[in-house]
C-alpha positions in Angstrom: -9.9 38.2 -59.0 -7.8 35.6 -56.9 -10.0 32.4 -55.9 -11.2 32.5 -52.1 -11.3 29.1 -50.5 -14.9 28.2 -49.2 -13.7 28.4 -45.4 -13.3 32.1 -46.0 -15.9 32.7 -48.7 -18.7 31.1 -46.4 -17.6 32.0 -43.0 -20.1 33.0 -40.7 -21.0 36.7 -40.7 -23.9 36.7 -38.1 -25.1 34.7 -35.1 -27.8 33.0 -37.2 -25.0 31.5 -39.6 -23.1 29.9 -36.8 -24.0 26.1 -36.9 -24.5 24.0 -33.7 -23.5 26.6 -31.1 -27.1 27.9 -30.2 -26.0 27.7 -26.6 -23.2 30.4 -27.0 -24.9 32.6 -29.6 -28.1 33.1 -27.2 -26.3 33.8 -24.3 -24.0 36.5 -26.1 -27.2 38.0 -27.9 -28.9 38.2 -24.7 -26.1 39.8 -23.1 -26.0 42.3 -25.7 -29.6 43.1 -25.8 -29.9 43.4 -22.0 -26.5 45.7 -22.1 -24.9 43.2 -19.8 -21.7 42.9 -21.6 -18.7 41.5 -20.1 -15.2 42.8 -20.2 -13.7 39.6 -21.0 -14.7 36.4 -22.7 -12.8 33.1 -23.1 -14.1 31.0 -26.1 -12.7 27.4 -25.9 -13.4 24.3 -27.9 -12.2 21.9 -30.7 -10.6 23.5 -34.0 -12.6 24.9 -36.7 -16.0 25.1 -34.9 -16.2 28.7 -35.1 -14.5 30.4 -32.1 -12.5 33.1 -33.9 -15.7 33.7 -36.2 -17.8 34.2 -33.2 -15.3 36.8 -31.7 -15.6 38.7 -35.0 -19.4 38.6 -35.1 -19.3 39.8 -31.3 -16.9 42.6 -32.3 -19.3 43.9 -35.3 -22.2 43.6 -32.8 -20.5 45.8 -30.5 -19.2 48.3 -32.9 -22.0 48.3 -35.5 -23.3 52.0 -36.1 -26.6 50.7 -35.2 -25.3 49.0 -32.1 -24.7 47.5 -29.8 -27.3 45.1 -31.4 -27.5 41.3 -31.6 -28.1 41.5 -35.4 -25.2 43.5 -37.0 -25.9 45.2 -40.5 -22.7 44.0 -42.1 -23.1 47.0 -44.3 -21.9 49.9 -42.3 -18.3 51.0 -42.2 -17.4 49.5 -39.2 -18.8 46.1 -39.9 -17.3 46.1 -43.3 -13.7 46.9 -41.9 -14.2 44.2 -39.3 -15.1 41.6 -41.6 -12.1 42.8 -43.9 -9.8 42.6 -40.9 -8.8 46.3 -41.3 -10.6 47.8 -38.1 -8.3 49.9 -36.1 -10.6 49.3 -33.0 -10.7 45.4 -33.5 -7.0 44.2 -32.9 -6.5 40.4 -33.6 -3.4 39.0 -32.0 -1.7 35.5 -32.5 -1.0 34.3 -29.0 1.4 31.8 -30.4 3.7 34.4 -31.8 3.2 37.5 -29.3 4.0 35.0 -26.1 6.4 37.3 -24.1 5.6 39.6 -21.0 6.9 42.4 -23.1 4.2 41.9 -26.0 1.5 42.2 -23.0 3.1 45.3 -21.8 3.2 47.0 -25.4 -0.5 46.0 -25.5 -1.2 47.5 -22.0 0.2 50.7 -23.4 -2.3 51.2 -26.0 -5.3 50.5 -23.6 -5.2 54.2 -22.4 -6.0 55.4 -25.9 -10.0 55.6 -26.7 -11.3 53.8 -30.0 -11.1 56.0 -33.1 -14.3 55.4 -34.8 -16.1 52.7 -32.7 -17.7 52.5 -29.3 -15.4 49.6 -28.0 -12.0 48.9 -28.6 -11.9 45.1 -28.9 -8.7 42.5 -28.4 -9.1 39.4 -30.0 -6.2 37.0 -28.8 -6.2 33.6 -30.5 -4.6 30.5 -29.0 -4.3 32.4 -25.8 -3.0 29.2 -23.8 0.4 29.9 -26.0 1.3 32.7 -23.6 3.8 32.5 -21.1 3.2 32.4 -17.3 4.8 36.0 -16.9 2.6 37.4 -19.8 -0.2 35.8 -18.2 0.5 37.5 -14.8 1.0 40.7 -16.6 -2.7 40.5 -17.8 -4.1 39.8 -14.3 -4.4 43.4 -13.2 -5.7 44.6 -16.9 -8.4 42.0 -16.6 -9.4 42.5 -12.9 -10.0 46.5 -13.8 -10.1 47.3 -17.6 -10.8 50.5 -19.0 -14.7 51.0 -19.7 -14.5 50.9 -23.6 -12.1 47.7 -23.7 -13.2 44.1 -24.5 -10.8 41.1 -24.5 -12.0 37.9 -26.4 -9.7 35.1 -25.9 -9.8 32.0 -28.2 -8.2 28.7 -27.5 -8.4 25.0 -28.2 -6.8 24.0 -24.7 -8.4 25.9 -22.0 -6.7 23.6 -19.1 -3.4 25.4 -20.2 -4.7 28.8 -19.2 -3.9 30.1 -15.7 -6.9 29.5 -13.5 -6.5 33.3 -12.4 -7.2 34.2 -16.1 -10.2 31.8 -16.4 -11.8 33.3 -13.2 -11.7 36.9 -14.8 -13.5 36.0 -18.0 -16.8 34.9 -19.1 -16.1 31.3 -20.6 -18.0 29.8 -23.5 -17.4 26.5 -24.4 -17.9 25.5 -28.0 -18.7 21.6 -29.0 -18.1 19.5 -32.1 -20.3 20.3 -35.1 -22.5 17.2 -35.7 -22.2 15.2 -38.8 -25.9 16.1 -40.0 -25.1 19.8 -39.5 -21.9 19.7 -41.4 -23.8 17.8 -44.3 -26.6 20.5 -44.2 -24.1 23.2 -44.7 -22.1 21.4 -47.2 -25.4 21.0 -49.1 -26.2 24.4 -49.1 -22.8 25.8 -50.5 -22.9 23.1 -53.0 -26.3 24.5 -54.1 -24.9 28.0 -54.3 -21.8 26.9 -56.0 -23.8 24.7 -58.6 -21.7 21.6 -57.6 -23.5 18.1 -58.4 -22.7 15.9 -55.3 -24.4 12.8 -53.8 -25.4 12.3 -50.3 -23.1 9.5 -49.5 -20.2 11.6 -50.7 -21.2 14.6 -48.3 -21.3 12.1 -45.4 -17.8 10.9 -46.1 -16.3 14.5 -45.9 -18.6 15.3 -43.0 -17.2 12.2 -41.0 -13.6 12.9 -42.3 -13.8 16.6 -40.7 -14.2 15.2 -37.2 -16.7 17.8 -35.8 -15.0 21.0 -37.6 -16.7 23.0 -40.2 -13.4 24.6 -41.3 -11.9 21.3 -42.0 -15.1 20.1 -43.9 -15.1 22.9 -46.1 -11.1 22.6 -46.7 -11.9 19.1 -47.5 -14.7 20.0 -49.8 -12.2 22.5 -51.7 -9.7 19.2 -52.0 -12.5 17.3 -53.4 -13.6 20.0 -56.0 -9.9 20.3 -57.4 -10.0 16.7 -58.2 -13.8 16.1 -59.2 -14.3 19.8 -60.6 -18.3 20.2 -60.3 -19.2 16.5 -60.4 -18.5 14.9 -57.2 -18.8 11.1 -57.0 -18.3 8.7 -53.8 -15.9 6.7 -55.8 -13.6 9.6 -56.3 -14.0 10.7 -52.7 -13.1 7.5 -51.5 -9.9 7.3 -53.9 -8.9 10.7 -52.2 -9.1 10.2 -48.8 -8.2 6.5 -48.9 -11.5 5.4 -47.6 -12.3 1.6 -47.7 -16.0 1.0 -48.8 -18.0 -0.1 -45.5 -18.9 -3.3 -47.3 -15.2 -4.3 -47.1 -15.2 -4.1 -43.5 -18.6 -6.0 -43.2 -17.1 -8.9 -45.4 -14.1 -8.9 -43.0 -16.1 -9.4 -39.9 -18.2 -12.1 -41.7 -14.8 -13.7 -42.3 -14.0 -13.4 -38.7 -17.2 -15.0 -37.7 -16.8 -18.0 -40.3 -13.3 -18.5 -38.9 -11.9 -18.4 -42.6 -8.4 -16.8 -41.5 -6.7 -17.4 -45.0 -9.4 -15.6 -46.8 -9.3 -12.9 -44.0 -5.6 -12.6 -44.3 -5.7 -12.2 -48.2 -8.3 -9.5 -48.0 -6.2 -7.9 -45.3 -3.3 -7.7 -47.7 -5.7 -6.3 -50.3 -6.6 -3.5 -48.0 -3.0 -2.6 -47.0 -1.9 -2.9 -50.8 -4.6 -0.2 -51.8 -2.6 2.3 -49.5 -4.4 2.4 -46.1 -2.4 2.9 -43.2 -2.4 0.1 -40.6 -3.5 2.4 -37.8 -6.5 4.1 -40.1 -7.6 0.5 -40.7 -7.8 -0.4 -37.0 -10.0 2.9 -36.6 -11.9 2.2 -39.2 -12.6 -1.3 -38.0 -13.3 -0.2 -34.5 -15.9 2.5 -35.8 -17.6 -0.1 -37.7 -18.1 -2.5 -34.7 -19.1 0.5 -32.7 -22.0 1.3 -35.0 -22.8 -2.4 -35.4 -23.0 -2.5 -31.3 -25.3 0.5 -31.4 -27.5 -1.3 -33.9 -27.5 -4.3 -31.9 -29.0 -2.4 -28.7 -31.5 -0.6 -31.0 -29.7 2.8 -31.4 -29.7 4.6 -34.5 -26.4 6.7 -35.0 -27.0 10.0 -36.7 -23.8 10.0 -38.2 -24.8 6.9 -40.6 -27.1 6.9 -43.7 -30.3 4.9 -43.6 -29.1 3.1 -46.6 -26.0 1.7 -44.6 -28.1 0.3 -41.7 -28.9 -2.7 -43.5 -24.9 -3.4 -43.6 -24.4 -2.8 -40.0 -27.5 -4.9 -38.9 -26.1 -7.9 -40.9 -23.0 -7.9 -38.9 -24.6 -7.1 -35.7 -26.9 -10.2 -36.2 -24.1 -12.3 -36.6 -22.4 -11.8 -33.3 -23.5 -11.7 -29.8 -23.1 -8.4 -27.5 -20.4 -9.7 -25.6 -18.5 -10.8 -28.9 -19.0 -7.0 -30.1 -17.6 -5.7 -26.8 -14.6 -8.1 -27.1 -14.0 -7.3 -30.6 -14.1 -3.4 -29.7 -11.5 -3.7 -26.7 -9.3 -6.1 -28.7 -9.1 -3.5 -31.5 -8.6 -0.6 -29.2 -5.8 -2.5 -27.5 -4.4 -3.2 -31.1 -4.4 0.5 -31.8 -2.3 1.4 -28.8 0.3 -1.4 -29.6 0.5 -0.4 -33.2 1.9 3.0 -32.5 5.0 1.6 -31.4 5.2 -1.4 -33.4 8.0 -1.7 -35.9 6.2 -4.2 -38.1 2.2 -3.0 -38.1 1.3 -5.7 -40.8 2.6 -8.6 -38.6 0.8 -7.0 -35.8 -2.2 -6.9 -37.8 -2.1 -10.5 -39.2 -1.7 -11.9 -35.7 -4.8 -10.0 -34.7 -6.9 -11.0 -37.5 -5.9 -14.8 -36.5 -6.8 -14.0 -32.8 -10.1 -12.4 -33.8 -10.9 -15.8 -35.9 -10.8 -17.7 -32.4 -13.5 -15.7 -30.8 -16.0 -18.7 -31.2 -13.8 -21.0 -29.3 -13.9 -18.7 -26.1 -16.2 -19.2 -23.4 -18.2 -16.3 -21.9 -17.1 -15.2 -18.3 -20.8 -15.6 -17.4 -21.4 -19.0 -18.5 -18.2 -20.0 -16.6 -19.6 -18.3 -13.5 -22.9 -20.4 -13.9 -21.0 -23.5 -14.5 -18.9 -23.0 -11.5 -21.9 -22.1 -9.2 -24.1 -24.9 -10.5 -21.2 -27.4 -9.8 -20.8 -28.6 -13.3 -17.6 -28.8 -15.4 -17.4 -27.0 -18.5 -15.1 -29.8 -19.9 -15.1 -33.2 -19.3 -12.4 -33.9 -16.6 -9.4 -36.2 -17.3 -9.0 -39.1 -15.1 -8.2 -37.9 -11.5 -5.0 -39.7 -10.0 -5.8 -40.8 -6.5 -4.0 -38.9 -3.7 -5.8 -39.8 -0.5 -5.7 -43.0 1.6 -8.1 -45.7 1.2 -11.4 -44.9 3.1 -12.5 -47.0 5.8 -15.8 -47.5 4.5 -16.5 -47.8 0.5 -17.9 -45.0 -1.1 -21.2 -45.3 -3.0 -21.1 -45.5 -6.9 -22.1 -42.2 -8.8 -25.8 -41.8 -9.3 -26.6 -42.5 -12.9 -28.4 -39.6 -15.1 -32.4 -39.4 -14.5 -32.7 -40.2 -18.3 -30.9 -43.5 -18.0 -32.3 -46.3 -16.1 -30.3 -47.9 -13.4 -28.7 -51.3 -13.7 -31.3 -53.0 -11.7 -34.2 -51.8 -13.7 -32.4 -52.7 -17.0 -32.0 -56.4 -15.7 -35.6 -56.4 -14.3 -36.8 -55.1 -17.8 -34.9 -57.3 -20.3 -36.0 -61.0 -21.1 -33.9 -64.1 -20.0 -30.4 -64.4 -21.6 -30.4 -66.4 -24.9 -27.4 -68.4 -26.0 -27.1 -66.5 -29.2 -27.9 -62.9 -29.4 -29.2 -61.5 -32.4 -27.1 -58.7 -34.2 -30.2 -56.7 -34.2 -30.9 -56.8 -30.8 -30.4 -53.2 -28.9 -27.3 -52.7 -26.9 -27.8 -52.8 -23.2 -27.6 -49.5 -21.3 -24.3 -48.3 -20.2 -23.3 -49.2 -16.6 -22.0 -46.4 -14.5 -18.3 -45.8 -14.9 -16.4 -47.1 -12.0 -15.0 -44.8 -9.4 -11.1 -44.0 -9.6 -9.0 -46.2 -7.4 -8.6 -44.6 -3.9 -5.0 -43.6 -3.2 -3.2 -46.3 -1.2 -2.8 -45.8 2.5 0.5 -44.3 3.9 2.8 -46.9 5.1 2.1 -48.1 8.9 4.0 -46.9 11.7 5.5 -43.6 10.3 7.8 -41.7 12.5 6.8 -38.2 12.9 10.0 -36.2 12.4 11.5 -33.8 10.0 13.2 -36.4 7.9 9.9 -38.3 7.2 8.1 -35.3 6.5 10.5 -34.4 3.9 10.6 -37.6 2.5 6.7 -37.8 2.1 6.1 -34.0 1.1 4.6 -34.8 -2.1 2.0 -37.0 -0.6 1.1 -34.5 1.9 0.9 -31.7 -0.6 -1.4 -33.8 -2.7 -3.6 -34.5 0.2 -3.8 -30.9 1.3 -4.4 -29.8 -2.3 -7.4 -31.9 -2.7 -9.1 -31.1 0.6 -8.1 -27.5 0.8 -6.8 -25.2 -2.0 -3.4 -25.0 -3.8 -2.5 -21.9 -1.7 -2.3 -23.7 1.7 -0.5 -26.8 0.0 2.1 -24.7 -1.7 2.6 -22.7 1.6 3.1 -26.0 3.6 5.8 -27.2 1.1 7.7 -23.8 0.9 7.9 -23.3 4.5 11.0 -24.3 6.4 10.7 -27.0 9.2 12.2 -25.7 12.2 11.6 -28.3 14.7 9.7 -31.5 15.0 9.6 -33.1 18.5 6.8 -35.1 19.9 3.4 -33.9 18.5 4.8 -30.3 17.8 5.7 -29.4 14.2 7.2 -25.7 14.0 7.1 -24.2 10.3 8.6 -20.9 9.4 7.1 -19.2 6.4 9.2 -17.0 3.9 6.5 -14.5 3.3 3.3 -12.9 5.1 1.2 -14.4 2.5 2.0 -18.0 2.9 2.2 -17.4 6.6 -1.6 -16.3 6.2 -2.5 -19.2 4.1 -1.1 -21.6 6.8 -2.7 -19.7 9.7 -6.3 -19.6 8.1 -6.1 -23.3 7.7 -4.3 -24.4 10.8 -6.9 -26.9 12.1 -7.3 -28.6 8.9 -3.6 -29.0 8.3 -3.4 -30.5 11.7 -6.2 -32.9 10.9 -4.5 -34.0 7.6 -1.2 -34.5 9.1 -2.9 -36.3 12.1 -4.5 -38.7 9.6 -1.4 -39.3 7.8 0.9 -39.8 10.7 -1.7 -41.4 13.0 -1.2 -39.3 16.0 -2.1 -35.5 17.2 -0.1 -33.0 15.5 0.1 -29.4 16.8 1.2 -26.7 14.6 3.3 -23.8 15.6 3.8 -21.1 12.7 6.3 -18.3 12.5 7.4 -15.5 10.0 11.0 -15.6 9.1 11.3 -11.7 9.1 9.6 -11.7 12.8 12.5 -14.0 14.1 15.2 -12.1 15.9 18.5 -12.2 14.6 20.8 -14.6 16.3 23.0 -13.1 18.8 26.8 -13.1 18.3 28.6 -14.3 21.6 31.7 -12.1 22.2 34.2 -13.7 24.3 36.1 -11.1 26.5 40.0 -12.0 26.4 42.3 -10.4 29.0 45.8 -9.2 28.1 47.4 -12.3 29.2 45.3 -14.4 26.7 46.2 -12.3 23.8 49.9 -12.4 24.7 49.6 -16.2 24.9 48.0 -16.4 21.4 50.6 -14.2 19.7 54.2 -13.8 21.2 55.0 -11.1 18.9 52.0 -8.9 19.9 53.0 -9.9 23.4 56.6 -8.3 23.0 54.9 -4.9 21.5 52.3 -4.8 24.5 55.5 -5.3 26.9 57.4 -2.5 25.1 54.6 0.1 25.0 53.8 -0.6 28.6 57.4 0.0 29.8 57.2 3.5 28.0 53.8 4.6 29.5 54.9 3.6 32.8 53.5 1.7 35.8 49.6 1.6 35.9 49.2 2.3 32.2 
């Protein structure tokens, strides 16, 4: 007898054997028991979660000799034929290869015939979203008023591609991805029935690799058994799937925390040389940080074994929560970039070096606190003076509270001696001198366009110091249209620059007045609002034209003589 793969051999044959779809099985069982059977069903969800299997179980429940029943016997002729796929009253159609309107019309011609040996004629159309629009439209009338003994069951992975008019005529059931624990439980049962020796970590690796699909998990198990026979070990499973041990990712993030970029790059090269794809590596690193972040906030993911918690907890304790969020966002961005990269290894190397700089970054929340509290995050460089000398000297900056003032130090220390002992304590440092004020502008400055252009840098520095960079830039970028008396007309090139000047008009007038020692009034205009200059067209008489061009005058005289007088 030919070998039957696990996905076919252990296909669900009753509602109770369907995993993780209790919300669907309960509805279908109740509708059968209450004799409230819809004429059309739409099963939608990811691949390998049991949509087609559920459709076959539904067909057996309706056509079982003891039915309709929520518990088909799987022993009568009808159930056996449906299981084998040879029932004449249960027609399975591949929507991907029967997409045309002609295929639907052929199907409609068969609807007039009653079932041969069952109570219902059931049409199971898989991948129904592949039907053409005209084929869908041909189905509309049939779905609206189908024969009493006909039931349609549609299955699709992309329900959004099915016409809304079709969906509205069906009873829709959404299948969900199967949790890792449910897949592990089913794999454990099958391995026990097959006499296969396997450890829990291997089962979890296969379940996670299946990505929520039971059929995918059974297919992967078949692949593993072909390599390991009846003795499955986690090392062999990792070798088959190219899975890197979790401890390797833990070591990589420890190196990121330690900023050991050289060792990190070497370990990256080892992982790539082992055959792991660059995109797959980023996926695994992102998944590792996801679990570490969940552990950081006190969540225990169900897809991780309890033995692995210690590995993730160790990394979670190394980083702050904001650092973990930054790592995830950076890795996700790199995953998007690597799809179109011609040199994935270079991108990964740069990414690792960038992640090693995470300790040098300042959190946004800390910067906000520093700004709101008036404390500078970095010691400022000496400030270049940009304002005129004040009329009254400013007070020296106050010394820190923990440091005594100069007067207190002088009062506390003894009288000075001729020779100071080397062991004598150093005097307290005096407050740093205040930066020299900016020199005052030259006296008797003339308030005109040329003078403003000449001193534009000084004016920009004053505006930038007392206002913001925006108004200072807008002032320097504006065109000086006119400067007469105390009036200064500026023309801005863009609405943004115009708004920056308008919102600080009074402050700018005051700063200009202090600089030129006179009252200044600003007039602000926008370049786009100014009317285009009118072109003066000077009217010329025929005599003027004749005087300017003798040849043209001769032509006018000849033409006028031919047209006659009065022309």
